[in-house]
Kinemage of the C-alpha trace (Angstrom):
@kinemage 1
@onewidth
@group {chain A} dominant
@subgroup {mainchain}
@vectorlist {calphas} color= white
{ca unk a 1} P -31.360 -44.009 -15.528
{ca unk a 2} L -29.792 -47.109 -16.998
{ca unk a 3} L -33.187 -48.668 -17.758
{ca unk a 4} L -34.368 -45.572 -19.653
{ca unk a 5} L -31.333 -45.923 -21.920
{ca unk a 6} L -32.059 -49.632 -22.392
{ca unk a 7} L -35.679 -48.927 -23.300
{ca unk a 8} L -34.782 -46.146 -25.768
{ca unk a 9} L -32.283 -48.460 -27.432
{ca unk a 10} L -34.868 -51.270 -27.700
{ca unk a 11} L -37.409 -48.846 -29.127
{ca unk a 12} L -34.957 -47.499 -31.714
{ca unk a 13} L -34.008 -51.032 -32.762
{ca unk a 14} L -37.695 -51.968 -33.028
{ca unk a 15} L -38.472 -48.770 -34.953
{ca unk a 16} L -35.817 -49.574 -37.557
{ca unk a 17} L -37.703 -52.776 -38.410
{ca unk a 18} L -41.320 -51.577 -38.101
{ca unk a 19} L -43.600 -48.798 -39.267
{ca unk a 20} L -42.966 -45.424 -37.638
{ca unk a 21} L -44.765 -44.759 -34.376
{ca unk a 22} L -44.141 -42.947 -31.130
{ca unk a 23} L -42.625 -44.555 -28.070
{ca unk a 24} L -46.033 -44.251 -26.358
{ca unk a 25} L -47.625 -46.230 -29.205
{ca unk a 26} L -44.805 -48.775 -28.917
{ca unk a 27} L -45.566 -49.265 -25.203
{ca unk a 28} L -49.306 -49.466 -25.887
{ca unk a 29} L -48.700 -52.185 -28.466
{ca unk a 30} L -46.489 -54.017 -25.974
{ca unk a 31} L -49.169 -53.736 -23.261
{ca unk a 32} L -51.734 -55.188 -25.654
{ca unk a 33} L -49.473 -58.215 -26.233
{ca unk a 34} L -48.256 -58.479 -22.631
{ca unk a 35} L -48.690 -61.452 -20.364
{ca unk a 36} L -49.415 -61.709 -16.666
{ca unk a 37} L -46.858 -63.159 -14.230
{ca unk a 38} L -47.342 -63.572 -10.499
{ca unk a 39} L -45.166 -64.084 -7.459
{ca unk a 40} L -43.421 -62.271 -4.649
{ca unk a 41} L -41.346 -59.245 -5.601
{ca unk a 42} L -37.817 -59.083 -4.182
{ca unk a 43} L -34.965 -56.662 -4.864
{ca unk a 44} L -32.062 -57.894 -6.982
{ca unk a 45} L -29.157 -55.734 -5.926
{ca unk a 46} L -26.176 -57.873 -6.876
{ca unk a 47} L -23.561 -55.917 -8.774
{ca unk a 48} L -23.103 -57.997 -11.921
{ca unk a 49} L -22.432 -57.091 -15.534
{ca unk a 50} L -25.510 -56.965 -17.800
{ca unk a 51} L -27.934 -57.778 -15.043
{ca unk a 52} L -31.388 -58.141 -16.563
{ca unk a 53} L -33.359 -56.359 -13.862
{ca unk a 54} L -33.497 -54.608 -10.501
{ca unk a 55} L -36.008 -57.077 -9.078
{ca unk a 56} L -36.713 -60.797 -8.937
{ca unk a 57} L -40.110 -62.410 -9.106
{ca unk a 58} L -40.064 -65.362 -6.720
{ca unk a 59} L -42.379 -68.371 -6.553
{ca unk a 60} L -44.302 -67.976 -3.272
{ca unk a 61} L -44.299 -71.729 -2.541
{ca unk a 62} L -40.740 -72.752 -3.405
{ca unk a 63} L -39.127 -69.333 -2.839
{ca unk a 64} L -37.139 -69.843 -6.068
{ca unk a 65} L -36.642 -67.090 -8.649
{ca unk a 66} L -38.979 -67.083 -11.639
{ca unk a 67} L -37.933 -63.937 -13.529
{ca unk a 68} L -35.941 -60.718 -13.506
{ca unk a 69} L -37.943 -57.484 -13.666
{ca unk a 70} L -37.493 -53.779 -14.247
{ca unk a 71} L -39.682 -50.827 -15.191
{ca unk a 72} L -39.382 -47.185 -16.105
{ca unk a 73} L -43.138 -46.651 -15.635
{ca unk a 74} L -43.949 -48.439 -12.366
{ca unk a 75} L -42.282 -47.856 -8.993
{ca unk a 76} L -41.703 -51.476 -8.053
{ca unk a 77} L -39.954 -50.578 -4.782
{ca unk a 78} L -43.398 -49.978 -3.224
{ca unk a 79} L -44.327 -53.620 -3.883
{ca unk a 80} L -41.189 -55.341 -2.532
{ca unk a 81} L -42.060 -58.294 -0.324
{ca unk a 82} L -45.634 -58.446 -1.601
{ca unk a 83} L -47.459 -61.014 -3.710
{ca unk a 84} L -48.050 -59.280 -7.074
{ca unk a 85} L -49.546 -59.918 -10.501
{ca unk a 86} L -47.764 -57.940 -13.186
{ca unk a 87} L -48.447 -57.176 -16.849
{ca unk a 88} L -45.071 -57.693 -18.539
{ca unk a 89} L -43.272 -57.812 -21.880
{ca unk a 90} L -40.148 -59.890 -22.520
{ca unk a 91} L -36.733 -58.259 -22.490
{ca unk a 92} L -33.209 -59.614 -23.105
{ca unk a 93} L -32.054 -61.799 -20.203
{ca unk a 94} L -28.354 -61.670 -21.180
{ca unk a 95} L -28.078 -65.444 -20.769
{ca unk a 96} L -29.025 -65.375 -17.094
{ca unk a 97} L -30.908 -68.390 -15.744
{ca unk a 98} L -34.372 -66.802 -15.781
{ca unk a 99} L -36.353 -64.729 -18.273
{ca unk a 100} L -36.397 -60.943 -17.988
{ca unk a 101} L -39.461 -58.730 -18.272
{ca unk a 102} L -40.383 -55.080 -18.486
{ca unk a 103} L -43.270 -54.280 -16.116
{ca unk a 104} L -46.054 -52.175 -17.619
{ca unk a 105} L -48.371 -52.265 -14.625
{ca unk a 106} L -49.342 -54.014 -11.427
{ca unk a 107} L -52.688 -55.796 -11.832
C-alpha cells in the first residue's frame, strides 16, 4: 500500500543517519518514544495530493480536527466513530493544518 512505501522510505532515510538496525527495532524505538493522543477517529477520504493520513483524530467536545493518522500495523477502520487513545509517532504533515502521526497501537 501507499503507507508501506512511505514507511519504508522514512526508515531508509533514518537508517542512513543512524546506526544499523532492523525495521522492527526502528518501530520499537519509535514506540518507546511515542506519545499518547486521544479523540474520536474519523475517516479522511478526500482525494488530495500528499495527504498526511487516512484518518482524522477529532476533538470530542469541539468536533474539530486535531491530527491526521495512518498505520500499517493497526486496522484503524475498526475504531472509526469511537473515542480512542493512540500511541503515535510524528510523521510529515506536508504543510497541512494539523500534525500527522503514525499509529503504533490503540491504548
